[in-house]
MMTF fields as JSON, N, C-alpha, C and O atoms, coordinates in Angstrom:
{
  "mmtfVersion": "1.0.0",
  "mmtfProducer": "UNKNOWN",
  "numBonds": 375,
  "numAtoms": 376,
  "numGroups": 94,
  "numChains": 1,
  "numModels": 1,
  "chainsPerModel": [1],
  "groupsPerChain": [94],
  "chainIdList": ["A"],
  "bondAtomList": [4, 2, 8, 6, 12, 10, 16, 14, 20, 18, 24, 22, 28, 26, 32, 30, 36, 34, 40, 38, 44, 42, 48, 46, 52, 50, 56, 54, 60, 58, 64, 62, 68, 66, 72, 70, 76, 74, 80, 78, 84, 82, 88, 86, 92, 90, 96, 94, 100, 98, 104, 102, 108, 106, 112, 110, 116, 114, 120, 118, 124, 122, 128, 126, 132, 130, 136, 134, 140, 138, 144, 142, 148, 146, 152, 150, 156, 154, 160, 158, 164, 162, 168, 166, 172, 170, 176, 174, 180, 178, 184, 182, 188, 186, 192, 190, 196, 194, 200, 198, 204, 202, 208, 206, 212, 210, 216, 214, 220, 218, 224, 222, 228, 226, 232, 230, 236, 234, 240, 238, 244, 242, 248, 246, 252, 250, 256, 254, 260, 258, 264, 262, 268, 266, 272, 270, 276, 274, 280, 278, 284, 282, 288, 286, 292, 290, 296, 294, 300, 298, 304, 302, 308, 306, 312, 310, 316, 314, 320, 318, 324, 322, 328, 326, 332, 330, 336, 334, 340, 338, 344, 342, 348, 346, 352, 350, 356, 354, 360, 358, 364, 362, 368, 366, 372, 370],
  "bondOrderList": [1, 1, 1, 1, 1, 1, 1, 1, 1, 1, 1, 1, 1, 1, 1, 1, 1, 1, 1, 1, 1, 1, 1, 1, 1, 1, 1, 1, 1, 1, 1, 1, 1, 1, 1, 1, 1, 1, 1, 1, 1, 1, 1, 1, 1, 1, 1, 1, 1, 1, 1, 1, 1, 1, 1, 1, 1, 1, 1, 1, 1, 1, 1, 1, 1, 1, 1, 1, 1, 1, 1, 1, 1, 1, 1, 1, 1, 1, 1, 1, 1, 1, 1, 1, 1, 1, 1, 1, 1, 1, 1, 1, 1],
  "groupList": [{"groupName": "MET", "atomNameList": ["N", "CA", "C", "O"], "elementList": ["N", "C", "C", "O"], "formalChargeList": [0, 0, 0, 0], "bondAtomList": [1, 0, 2, 1, 3, 2], "bondOrderList": [1, 1, 2], "singleLetterCode": "M", "chemCompType": "L-PEPTIDE LINKING"}, {"groupName": "LYS", "atomNameList": ["N", "CA", "C", "O"], "elementList": ["N", "C", "C", "O"], "formalChargeList": [0, 0, 0, 0], "bondAtomList": [1, 0, 2, 1, 3, 2], "bondOrderList": [1, 1, 2], "singleLetterCode": "K", "chemCompType": "L-PEPTIDE LINKING"}, {"groupName": "HIS", "atomNameList": ["N", "CA", "C", "O"], "elementList": ["N", "C", "C", "O"], "formalChargeList": [0, 0, 0, 0], "bondAtomList": [1, 0, 2, 1, 3, 2], "bondOrderList": [1, 1, 2], "singleLetterCode": "H", "chemCompType": "L-PEPTIDE LINKING"}, {"groupName": "ALA", "atomNameList": ["N", "CA", "C", "O"], "elementList": ["N", "C", "C", "O"], "formalChargeList": [0, 0, 0, 0], "bondAtomList": [1, 0, 2, 1, 3, 2], "bondOrderList": [1, 1, 2], "singleLetterCode": "A", "chemCompType": "L-PEPTIDE LINKING"}, {"groupName": "LEU", "atomNameList": ["N", "CA", "C", "O"], "elementList": ["N", "C", "C", "O"], "formalChargeList": [0, 0, 0, 0], "bondAtomList": [1, 0, 2, 1, 3, 2], "bondOrderList": [1, 1, 2], "singleLetterCode": "L", "chemCompType": "L-PEPTIDE LINKING"}, {"groupName": "THR", "atomNameList": ["N", "CA", "C", "O"], "elementList": ["N", "C", "C", "O"], "formalChargeList": [0, 0, 0, 0], "bondAtomList": [1, 0, 2, 1, 3, 2], "bondOrderList": [1, 1, 2], "singleLetterCode": "T", "chemCompType": "L-PEPTIDE LINKING"}, {"groupName": "ILE", "atomNameList": ["N", "CA", "C", "O"], "elementList": ["N", "C", "C", "O"], "formalChargeList": [0, 0, 0, 0], "bondAtomList": [1, 0, 2, 1, 3, 2], "bondOrderList": [1, 1, 2], "singleLetterCode": "I", "chemCompType": "L-PEPTIDE LINKING"}, {"groupName": "PRO", "atomNameList": ["N", "CA", "C", "O"], "elementList": ["N", "C", "C", "O"], "formalChargeList": [0, 0, 0, 0], "bondAtomList": [1, 0, 2, 1, 3, 2], "bondOrderList": [1, 1, 2], "singleLetterCode": "P", "chemCompType": "L-PEPTIDE LINKING"}, {"groupName": "TYR", "atomNameList": ["N", "CA", "C", "O"], "elementList": ["N", "C", "C", "O"], "formalChargeList": [0, 0, 0, 0], "bondAtomList": [1, 0, 2, 1, 3, 2], "bondOrderList": [1, 1, 2], "singleLetterCode": "Y", "chemCompType": "L-PEPTIDE LINKING"}, {"groupName": "PHE", "atomNameList": ["N", "CA", "C", "O"], "elementList": ["N", "C", "C", "O"], "formalChargeList": [0, 0, 0, 0], "bondAtomList": [1, 0, 2, 1, 3, 2], "bondOrderList": [1, 1, 2], "singleLetterCode": "F", "chemCompType": "L-PEPTIDE LINKING"}, {"groupName": "GLU", "atomNameList": ["N", "CA", "C", "O"], "elementList": ["N", "C", "C", "O"], "formalChargeList": [0, 0, 0, 0], "bondAtomList": [1, 0, 2, 1, 3, 2], "bondOrderList": [1, 1, 2], "singleLetterCode": "E", "chemCompType": "L-PEPTIDE LINKING"}, {"groupName": "ASP", "atomNameList": ["N", "CA", "C", "O"], "elementList": ["N", "C", "C", "O"], "formalChargeList": [0, 0, 0, 0], "bondAtomList": [1, 0, 2, 1, 3, 2], "bondOrderList": [1, 1, 2], "singleLetterCode": "D", "chemCompType": "L-PEPTIDE LINKING"}, {"groupName": "SER", "atomNameList": ["N", "CA", "C", "O"], "elementList": ["N", "C", "C", "O"], "formalChargeList": [0, 0, 0, 0], "bondAtomList": [1, 0, 2, 1, 3, 2], "bondOrderList": [1, 1, 2], "singleLetterCode": "S", "chemCompType": "L-PEPTIDE LINKING"}, {"groupName": "GLN", "atomNameList": ["N", "CA", "C", "O"], "elementList": ["N", "C", "C", "O"], "formalChargeList": [0, 0, 0, 0], "bondAtomList": [1, 0, 2, 1, 3, 2], "bondOrderList": [1, 1, 2], "singleLetterCode": "Q", "chemCompType": "L-PEPTIDE LINKING"}, {"groupName": "ARG", "atomNameList": ["N", "CA", "C", "O"], "elementList": ["N", "C", "C", "O"], "formalChargeList": [0, 0, 0, 0], "bondAtomList": [1, 0, 2, 1, 3, 2], "bondOrderList": [1, 1, 2], "singleLetterCode": "R", "chemCompType": "L-PEPTIDE LINKING"}, {"groupName": "GLY", "atomNameList": ["N", "CA", "C", "O"], "elementList": ["N", "C", "C", "O"], "formalChargeList": [0, 0, 0, 0], "bondAtomList": [1, 0, 2, 1, 3, 2], "bondOrderList": [1, 1, 2], "singleLetterCode": "G", "chemCompType": "PEPTIDE LINKING"}, {"groupName": "VAL", "atomNameList": ["N", "CA", "C", "O"], "elementList": ["N", "C", "C", "O"], "formalChargeList": [0, 0, 0, 0], "bondAtomList": [1, 0, 2, 1, 3, 2], "bondOrderList": [1, 1, 2], "singleLetterCode": "V", "chemCompType": "L-PEPTIDE LINKING"}, {"groupName": "TRP", "atomNameList": ["N", "CA", "C", "O"], "elementList": ["N", "C", "C", "O"], "formalChargeList": [0, 0, 0, 0], "bondAtomList": [1, 0, 2, 1, 3, 2], "bondOrderList": [1, 1, 2], "singleLetterCode": "W", "chemCompType": "L-PEPTIDE LINKING"}, {"groupName": "CYS", "atomNameList": ["N", "CA", "C", "O"], "elementList": ["N", "C", "C", "O"], "formalChargeList": [0, 0, 0, 0], "bondAtomList": [1, 0, 2, 1, 3, 2], "bondOrderList": [1, 1, 2], "singleLetterCode": "C", "chemCompType": "L-PEPTIDE LINKING"}],
  "groupTypeList": [0, 1, 2, 2, 3, 4, 1, 5, 6, 7, 7, 8, 9, 10, 11, 6, 2, 12, 10, 13, 1, 1, 9, 10, 6, 14, 1, 11, 11, 14, 15, 9, 10, 16, 15, 11, 0, 4, 6, 4, 1, 10, 17, 6, 17, 11, 10, 10, 14, 8, 5, 15, 1, 10, 0, 4, 3, 1, 16, 1, 8, 6, 0, 14, 11, 9, 7, 15, 4, 10, 2, 15, 8, 18, 3, 0, 15, 6, 12, 16, 4, 12, 8, 12, 5, 10, 15, 16, 7, 17, 1, 10, 15, 11],
  "groupIdList": [1, 2, 3, 4, 5, 6, 7, 8, 9, 10, 11, 12, 13, 14, 15, 16, 17, 18, 19, 20, 21, 22, 23, 24, 25, 26, 27, 28, 29, 30, 31, 32, 33, 34, 35, 36, 37, 38, 39, 40, 41, 42, 43, 44, 45, 46, 47, 48, 49, 50, 51, 52, 53, 54, 55, 56, 57, 58, 59, 60, 61, 62, 63, 64, 65, 66, 67, 68, 69, 70, 71, 72, 73, 74, 75, 76, 77, 78, 79, 80, 81, 82, 83, 84, 85, 86, 87, 88, 89, 90, 91, 92, 93, 94],
  "secStructList": [7, 7, 3, 3, 3, 3, 3, 3, 7, 2, 2, 2, 2, 2, 2, 2, 2, 6, 6, 1, 7, 7, 3, 3, 3, 3, 3, 1, 7, 1, 7, 7, 7, 6, 6, 7, 3, 3, 3, 3, 3, 3, 3, 3, 4, 4, 4, 6, 3, 3, 3, 3, 3, 3, 3, 3, 3, 3, 3, 3, 3, 3, 3, 3, 1, 7, 6, 6, 1, 7, 6, 6, 3, 3, 3, 3, 3, 3, 3, 3, 3, 3, 3, 3, 7, 6, 6, 1, 7, 7, 3, 3, 7, 7],
  "xCoordList": [110.545, 109.177, 108.911, 109.679, 107.799, 107.381, 106.093, 105.383, 105.802, 104.528, 103.772, 104.338, 102.494, 101.66, 100.424, 99.66, 100.214, 98.998, 97.941, 98.17, 96.776, 95.712, 94.379, 94.016, 93.657, 92.294, 91.371, 91.48, 90.46, 89.498, 88.139, 88.023, 87.105, 85.785, 85.118, 85.405, 84.22, 83.655, 83.112, 83.457, 82.295, 81.782, 82.904, 82.86, 83.903, 85.01, 85.923, 86.443, 86.116, 86.93, 86.345, 87.073, 85.047, 84.393, 84.447, 84.634, 84.284, 84.354, 85.76, 85.905, 86.782, 88.149, 88.346, 88.913, 87.873, 88.034, 87.346, 87.874, 86.174, 85.439, 85.949, 85.451, 86.928, 87.552, 86.626, 86.876, 85.56, 84.732, 85.448, 85.298, 86.228, 86.98, 88.46, 88.996, 89.118, 90.517, 91.394, 92.413, 90.978, 91.717, 91.559, 90.647, 92.448, 92.372, 92.654, 93.56, 91.893, 92.165, 92.52, 91.724, 93.713, 94.224, 94.968, 95.456, 95.042, 95.886, 97.312, 97.762, 98.007, 99.339, 100.405, 101.252, 100.338, 101.244, 102.25, 102.966, 102.298, 103.186, 104.219, 105.005, 104.22, 105.167, 104.87, 105.784, 103.585, 103.195, 103.904, 104.071, 104.321, 104.974, 104.493, 104.026, 104.611, 104.299, 105.209, 106.409, 104.626, 105.365, 105.206, 105.523, 104.714, 104.478, 103.375, 102.531, 103.396, 102.371, 101.464, 101.931, 100.168, 99.176, 98.615, 98.129, 98.682, 98.025, 96.717, 96.695, 95.632, 94.315, 93.645, 93.386, 93.37, 92.804, 91.371, 91.139, 90.422, 89.02, 88.814, 89.19, 88.204, 88.064, 86.627, 86.053, 86.041, 84.686, 84.821, 85.174, 84.53, 84.765, 83.98, 84.551, 82.682, 81.872, 82.186, 81.845, 82.826, 83.231, 84.733, 85.234, 85.437, 86.878, 87.616, 88.351, 87.397, 88.064, 88.279, 87.559, 89.296, 89.56, 88.723, 88.416, 88.354, 87.569, 88.455, 87.991, 89.718, 90.628, 90.83, 91.724, 90.005, 90.168, 91.218, 91.23, 92.102, 93.151, 93.361, 93.073, 93.867, 94.255, 95.618, 95.97, 96.365, 97.624, 97.413, 97.029, 97.667, 97.484, 98.747, 99.453, 99.015, 100.182, 99.741, 98.758, 100.473, 100.198, 100.749, 101.947, 99.85, 100.216, 100.345, 101.041, 99.656, 99.609, 99.292, 98.544, 99.851, 99.543, 99.251, 99.943, 98.202, 97.829, 97.849, 97.25, 98.547, 98.623, 98.369, 98.498, 98.005, 97.847, 96.966, 97.307, 95.842, 94.887, 93.681, 93.223, 93.145, 91.961, 90.831, 90.493, 90.264, 89.186, 89.678, 88.888, 90.975, 91.576, 92.134, 92.992, 91.646, 92.049, 93.562, 94.21, 94.116, 95.552, 95.973, 95.313, 97.067, 97.565, 97.032, 97.331, 96.243, 95.697, 96.212, 96.637, 96.165, 96.545, 95.52, 94.846, 95.425, 94.592, 95.556, 96.453, 95.355, 96.253, 95.474, 94.453, 95.956, 95.444, 96.083, 97.302, 95.274, 95.805, 95.383, 94.404, 96.147, 95.844, 95.973, 97.022, 94.907, 94.927, 95.77, 95.587, 96.693, 97.564, 97.097, 97.173, 96.614, 96.159, 95.274, 95.195, 94.609, 93.748, 93.822, 94.29, 93.351, 93.39, 92.173, 91.679, 91.706, 90.686, 91.274, 92.241, 90.714, 91.24, 91.455, 90.524, 92.682, 92.995, 93.187, 93.448, 93.06, 93.212, 94.444, 94.603, 95.315, 96.509, 96.18, 95.072, 97.151, 96.998, 96.697, 97.25, 95.823, 95.411, 95.672, 95.65, 95.915, 96.034, 94.687, 93.647, 94.692, 93.439, 92.768, 93.434, 91.442, 90.696, 90.996, 90.453],
  "yCoordList": [107.07, 106.591, 105.499, 104.547, 105.665, 104.683, 104.018, 104.543, 102.865, 102.179, 102.221, 101.935, 102.58, 102.68, 101.797, 102.021, 100.815, 99.99, 100.677, 100.958, 100.946, 101.689, 100.965, 100.483, 100.896, 100.352, 101.357, 102.561, 100.863, 101.724, 101.036, 99.895, 101.712, 101.078, 100.991, 101.797, 99.999, 99.704, 100.878, 100.97, 101.774, 102.832, 103.676, 104.01, 104.02, 104.836, 104.023, 104.544, 102.75, 101.883, 101.827, 101.968, 101.622, 101.544, 102.877, 102.904, 103.988, 105.306, 105.593, 106.231, 105.13, 105.287, 104.408, 104.848, 103.161, 102.23, 102.751, 102.598, 103.365, 103.897, 105.286, 105.871, 105.796, 107.095, 108.281, 109.377, 108.075, 109.206, 109.963, 111.178, 109.243, 109.837, 109.723, 108.621, 110.872, 110.884, 111.52, 112.145, 111.345, 111.931, 111.058, 110.235, 111.251, 110.623, 111.697, 112.511, 111.704, 112.567, 111.629, 110.778, 111.798, 110.88, 111.639, 112.749, 111.008, 111.524, 111.517, 110.519, 112.608, 112.769, 112.269, 113.03, 110.974, 110.383, 109.414, 108.708, 109.387, 108.444, 109.123, 108.449, 110.428, 111.132, 110.981, 110.826, 111.026, 110.908, 111.954, 113.099, 111.551, 112.463, 112.174, 111.073, 113.171, 112.974, 111.867, 111.857, 110.937, 109.801, 108.535, 107.451, 108.643, 107.448, 106.599, 107.095, 105.324, 104.391, 104.036, 103.765, 104.044, 103.646, 102.295, 102.128, 101.336, 100.05, 100.148, 100.017, 100.381, 100.567, 99.204, 98.549, 98.788, 97.472, 97.639, 98.289, 97.049, 97.18, 96.5, 95.344, 97.248, 96.81, 96.993, 98.067, 95.96, 96.044, 96.229, 95.299, 97.464, 97.84, 96.994, 96.482, 96.837, 96.141, 94.651, 94.006, 94.095, 92.682, 92.531, 91.419, 93.657, 93.687, 92.695, 91.828, 92.849, 91.945, 92.644, 93.571, 92.163, 92.604, 91.767, 90.61, 92.354, 91.614, 90.886, 89.983, 91.266, 90.701, 91.61, 91.375, 92.653, 93.614, 94.648, 95.146, 94.96, 95.943, 96.782, 96.352, 97.984, 98.852, 99.447, 99.67, 99.696, 100.398, 101.78, 101.907, 102.81, 104.189, 104.986, 104.733, 105.95, 106.809, 108.184, 108.74, 108.723, 110.066, 111.071, 111.093, 111.905, 112.895, 114.313, 115.157, 114.562, 115.917, 115.799, 114.91, 116.684, 116.69, 118.116, 119.061, 118.245, 119.534, 119.376, 118.454, 120.292, 120.317, 121.746, 122.7, 121.873, 123.191, 124.126, 125.288, 123.61, 124.375, 124.695, 123.816, 125.914, 126.24, 125.245, 124.998, 124.689, 123.707, 122.275, 121.355, 122.084, 120.755, 120.666, 121.458, 119.707, 119.598, 119.473, 118.785, 120.148, 120.082, 118.628, 117.875, 118.238, 116.871, 115.932, 114.737, 116.467, 115.679, 116.241, 117.394, 115.404, 115.864, 115.356, 114.349, 116.078, 115.669, 115.324, 116.1, 114.146, 113.682, 113.441, 112.754, 114.004, 113.67, 112.346, 112.201, 111.374, 110.051, 109.603, 110.09, 108.668, 108.062, 106.546, 106.048, 105.811, 104.349, 103.773, 104.117, 102.894, 102.25, 100.835, 100.408, 100.111, 98.74, 98.301, 98.973, 97.162, 96.628, 95.109, 94.487, 94.53, 93.089, 92.656, 93.408, 91.459, 90.849, 89.561, 89.037, 89.059, 87.878, 86.739, 86.319, 86.25, 85.131, 85.488, 84.612, 86.781, 87.221, 88.122, 88.996, 87.932, 88.776, 90.25, 90.597, 91.101, 92.531, 92.812, 92.173, 93.766, 94.143, 95.63, 96.411, 96.006, 97.426, 98.088, 97.462, 99.344, 100.092, 100.301, 100.306, 100.474, 100.687, 102.031, 102.372],
  "zCoordList": [107.911, 107.733, 108.761, 108.903, 109.473, 110.472, 110.01, 109.152, 110.582, 110.379, 111.708, 112.763, 111.646, 112.842, 112.647, 111.708, 113.499, 113.456, 114.312, 115.489, 113.709, 114.39, 114.267, 113.194, 115.375, 115.357, 114.693, 114.929, 113.863, 113.169, 113.184, 112.735, 113.696, 113.798, 112.419, 111.534, 112.243, 110.918, 110.102, 108.924, 110.635, 109.75, 109.15, 107.966, 109.952, 109.464, 108.552, 107.565, 108.881, 108.029, 106.622, 105.639, 106.524, 105.21, 104.472, 103.255, 105.201, 104.563, 104.025, 102.983, 104.724, 104.23, 102.997, 101.997, 103.075, 101.952, 100.691, 99.589, 100.844, 99.69, 99.271, 98.309, 99.988, 99.733, 99.99, 99.489, 100.765, 101.209, 102.312, 102.441, 103.108, 104.222, 103.887, 103.769, 103.734, 103.34, 104.422, 104.128, 105.672, 106.778, 108.017, 108.106, 108.951, 110.268, 111.303, 111.124, 112.373, 113.514, 114.66, 115.058, 115.173, 116.186, 117.273, 117.063, 118.443, 119.498, 118.958, 118.394, 119.128, 118.552, 119.534, 120.0, 119.83, 120.808, 120.179, 120.888, 118.855, 118.172, 117.279, 116.614, 117.264, 116.41, 114.934, 114.123, 114.579, 113.172, 112.328, 112.749, 111.128, 110.196, 108.779, 108.485, 107.903, 106.49, 105.963, 106.234, 105.211, 104.67, 105.481, 104.992, 106.732, 107.548, 106.937, 106.19, 107.263, 106.809, 107.984, 109.091, 107.722, 108.72, 108.313, 107.195, 109.218, 109.009, 109.788, 111.012, 109.058, 109.67, 109.771, 108.761, 111.002, 111.256, 111.767, 112.786, 111.055, 111.456, 112.81, 113.006, 113.742, 115.141, 115.588, 115.407, 116.169, 116.721, 118.231, 118.956, 118.694, 120.095, 121.078, 122.041, 120.857, 121.867, 121.949, 122.94, 120.931, 120.951, 121.222, 121.394, 121.258, 121.482, 120.59, 121.064, 119.26, 118.319, 116.981, 116.609, 116.275, 114.911, 113.957, 114.243, 112.819, 111.82, 110.822, 110.125, 110.744, 109.762, 108.562, 107.75, 108.441, 107.342, 107.739, 108.865, 106.785, 107.018, 105.772, 104.655, 105.984, 104.873, 105.181, 106.34, 104.141, 104.259, 103.654, 102.492, 104.451, 103.992, 104.28, 105.256, 103.412, 103.573, 104.062, 103.573, 105.027, 105.533, 104.519, 104.235, 103.978, 102.966, 103.533, 102.969, 104.668, 105.232, 106.715, 107.122, 107.518, 108.959, 109.403, 109.026, 110.219, 110.799, 112.318, 112.873, 112.97, 114.438, 114.905, 114.138, 116.176, 116.797, 115.981, 115.763, 115.538, 114.75, 115.624, 116.355, 115.583, 116.374, 116.084, 114.926, 117.129, 116.988, 117.078, 117.287, 116.923, 117.056, 118.473, 118.86, 119.234, 120.633, 120.764, 119.975, 121.771, 122.024, 122.217, 122.934, 121.579, 121.697, 120.626, 120.639, 119.696, 118.588, 117.27, 117.189, 116.242, 114.907, 113.895, 114.112, 112.796, 111.664, 110.535, 110.207, 109.947, 108.887, 107.606, 107.611, 106.516, 105.201, 104.791, 104.874, 104.347, 104.026, 102.631, 102.066, 102.101, 100.814, 100.963, 101.372, 100.632, 100.746, 99.627, 98.46, 99.987, 99.017, 98.683, 97.531, 99.69, 99.461, 100.621, 101.649, 100.437, 101.483, 101.488, 100.534, 102.583, 102.754, 103.569, 104.409, 103.318, 104.163, 104.712, 104.161, 105.766, 106.418, 105.422, 104.736, 105.35, 104.485, 103.029, 102.204, 102.697, 101.309, 101.246, 102.098, 100.261, 100.178, 99.955, 99.546, 100.227, 100.012, 98.555, 97.66, 98.323, 96.968, 96.763, 97.714, 95.536, 95.202, 95.44, 95.237, 95.868, 96.026, 94.682, 93.647, 94.691, 93.445, 92.844, 91.793]
}
């Protein structure tokens, strides 16, 4: 099991936190595997800064080499385990 820190922009970060979005599509350059942990860090691209909000998610499923999925990318089914805001300890997911 590996831990991967990943930048996530606000609209997608909030959709993951609210459990509307239960997947990640990422460049498959880190050797993602089922059971890995993703540390999703909210990132504001145009300001090039983190907001301090983070989530810990577990990879439950991985899809590679699927028609319509660009070569070199993977789709991961994820489950949020906990979240944190700047200066606030990690909390269990709702």
